C-alpha positions as CSV (number, residue, x, y, z in Angstrom):
1,M,-0.2,-0.2,-0.4
2,L,2.3,2.0,0.7
3,L,3.9,2.2,-2.8
4,A,0.5,2.3,-4.4
5,G,1.0,5.8,-2.1
6,C,3.7,7.2,-3.2
7,S,3.8,6.3,-7.1
8,T,-0.2,8.1,-6.8
9,G,1.2,11.1,-6.1
10,S,4.8,11.4,-8.9
11,G,1.8,10.1,-11.2
12,T,-0.7,13.6,-9.8
13,E,2.6,15.8,-10.8
14,K,3.2,13.7,-14.1
15,G,-0.4,14.5,-14.5
16,R,-0.2,18.5,-14.2
17,A,3.4,18.2,-16.2
18,A,1.3,16.2,-19.3
19,D,-1.7,18.5,-18.8
20,A,0.5,21.8,-18.7
21,D,2.4,20.3,-21.9
22,Q,-0.9,19.8,-23.4
23,R,-2.5,23.2,-22.9
24,A,1.1,24.4,-24.8
25,R,0.9,22.4,-27.5
26,A,-2.7,23.2,-28.0
27,R,-2.4,26.9,-27.2
28,A,1.0,27.2,-30.3
29,A,-1.1,24.9,-32.3
30,R,-3.8,27.9,-32.1
31,D,-1.9,30.4,-32.6
32,S,-0.9,28.6,-35.8
33,A,-3.9,28.7,-37.3
34,L,-4.1,31.9,-36.4
35,L,-1.2,32.8,-38.6
36,L,-2.3,30.2,-40.8
37,D,-5.6,32.3,-41.5
38,Q,-3.3,35.9,-41.9
39,Y,-1.4,34.3,-44.4
40,D,-4.4,33.0,-46.5
41,A,-6.1,36.5,-46.2
42,V,-3.1,38.5,-47.4
43,I,-3.1,35.9,-50.3
44,A,-6.6,35.8,-51.2
45,A,-6.1,39.8,-50.6
46,H,-3.2,40.0,-52.5
47,P,-3.0,36.8,-55.6
48,R,0.5,38.5,-57.0
49,L,2.1,37.8,-53.3
50,T,0.9,33.9,-54.3
51,A,3.9,32.6,-55.4
52,R,6.2,34.4,-52.2
53,L,4.1,33.5,-49.6
54,T,3.2,29.7,-50.4
55,P,6.4,28.5,-48.8
56,L,6.0,30.5,-46.1
57,R,2.3,29.7,-45.4
58,T,3.3,26.1,-46.0
59,E,5.7,25.8,-42.7
60,V,2.8,27.7,-40.6
61,A,0.6,24.8,-42.0
62,R,2.9,22.2,-41.0
63,H,3.7,23.8,-37.6
64,V,-0.1,24.0,-36.4
65,S,0.2,20.0,-37.1
66,A,3.4,19.7,-36.1
67,F,1.9,21.0,-32.5
68,G,-0.9,18.9,-32.6
69,G,-3.6,20.7,-34.8
70,G,-5.5,18.6,-37.4
71,A,-6.8,21.5,-39.4
72,Q,-4.1,21.3,-42.3
73,A,-2.7,18.1,-42.3
74,G,-1.3,16.1,-45.7
75,A,-1.7,17.6,-49.2
76,E,-4.1,20.2,-47.8
77,A,-1.3,22.6,-46.5
78,A,0.3,23.1,-49.7
79,T,-2.8,25.6,-50.8
80,P,-4.6,28.5,-49.5
81,R,-8.1,26.8,-47.9
82,P,-10.9,26.8,-49.8
83,S,-12.6,29.1,-47.4
84,A,-9.8,31.7,-46.8
85,A,-9.6,32.4,-51.0
86,M,-13.6,32.8,-52.4
87,G,-13.5,36.4,-52.8
88,S,-11.1,39.4,-50.9
89,P,-11.6,39.3,-47.6
90,S,-13.0,43.0,-46.5
91,P,-11.1,45.8,-44.8
92,E,-12.5,44.3,-41.2
93,A,-10.2,41.5,-41.6
94,G,-7.1,43.6,-40.7
95,V,-5.4,42.6,-44.2
96,P,-4.1,46.2,-45.5
97,E,-5.0,47.6,-48.9
98,K,-1.4,47.9,-50.1
99,E,1.2,44.9,-51.0
100,A,4.0,46.1,-48.9
101,D,1.6,47.1,-46.7
102,A,0.1,43.1,-46.1
103,L,3.9,41.8,-46.4
104,A,4.7,44.2,-43.3
105,F,1.5,42.7,-41.4
106,L,2.6,39.3,-41.7
107,A,6.1,40.3,-40.4
108,R,4.7,41.7,-37.3
109,N,2.6,38.5,-36.7
110,E,5.4,36.3,-36.9
111,K,8.0,38.2,-34.8
112,T,4.8,38.5,-32.4
113,L,4.9,34.8,-32.3
114,T,7.9,33.9,-32.4
115,E,8.7,36.5,-29.1
116,R,5.6,34.4,-27.4
117,R,7.0,31.3,-28.4
118,E,10.7,32.4,-26.7
119,A,9.3,33.9,-24.1
120,A,7.2,30.0,-23.4
121,L,10.2,27.8,-23.5
122,T,11.4,28.4,-20.1
123,A,8.2,27.0,-18.8
124,A,7.5,24.3,-21.3
125,P,8.9,20.9,-20.9
126,G,11.8,18.8,-22.6
127,E,10.6,18.3,-25.8
128,T,7.7,21.2,-26.3
129,A,10.7,23.6,-25.5
130,R,12.6,21.5,-28.9
131,L,9.8,22.5,-31.1
132,L,8.6,26.0,-29.5
133,A,12.6,26.8,-30.5
134,S,12.4,25.4,-33.7
135,V,9.2,26.2,-34.6
136,A,10.6,30.5,-32.8
137,A,13.5,30.0,-35.0
138,C,11.5,29.2,-38.6
139,G,9.4,31.9,-37.4
140,A,12.3,34.6,-37.1
141,V,13.5,33.0,-40.8
142,H,9.2,34.5,-41.9
143,T,9.8,38.0,-40.6
144,Y,13.1,38.5,-42.6
145,F,12.2,36.7,-45.6
146,L,8.6,39.2,-45.4
147,T,11.0,42.3,-45.1
148,T,13.2,41.7,-47.1
149,R,12.8,42.8,-50.9
150,A,11.9,39.8,-53.4
151,S,14.8,39.5,-55.7
């Protein structure tokens, strides 16, 4: 009986850690899904940017999946979702009218999310912390590509 009591205590701690890990991954998946929606909205509003944004968007879709989100898995990740690509988003969607401003909009959102993920690293368990760090690094590269003039 004494052993059962000890294992129950450690099981509770493991359960709390697993819950915290699950919450961190769910938040990261939601954040990536929101960013994915923003990429889709910019692509819908500015079709000329499609070739430039599609590789970045594809990576964001992979991040959703890596964190356990299921909205964009497999081959669907390569193209904008039909719901976001139907018609031009309204100004209320937050997509700037000028292409350069739309790129800056995505860059700001990538940077903000990168900073949030960097801040979350200290509280995240091992594997989730490594994933957050990797995705944050990817976000930093996306920010660079979005703010650098296309050749």
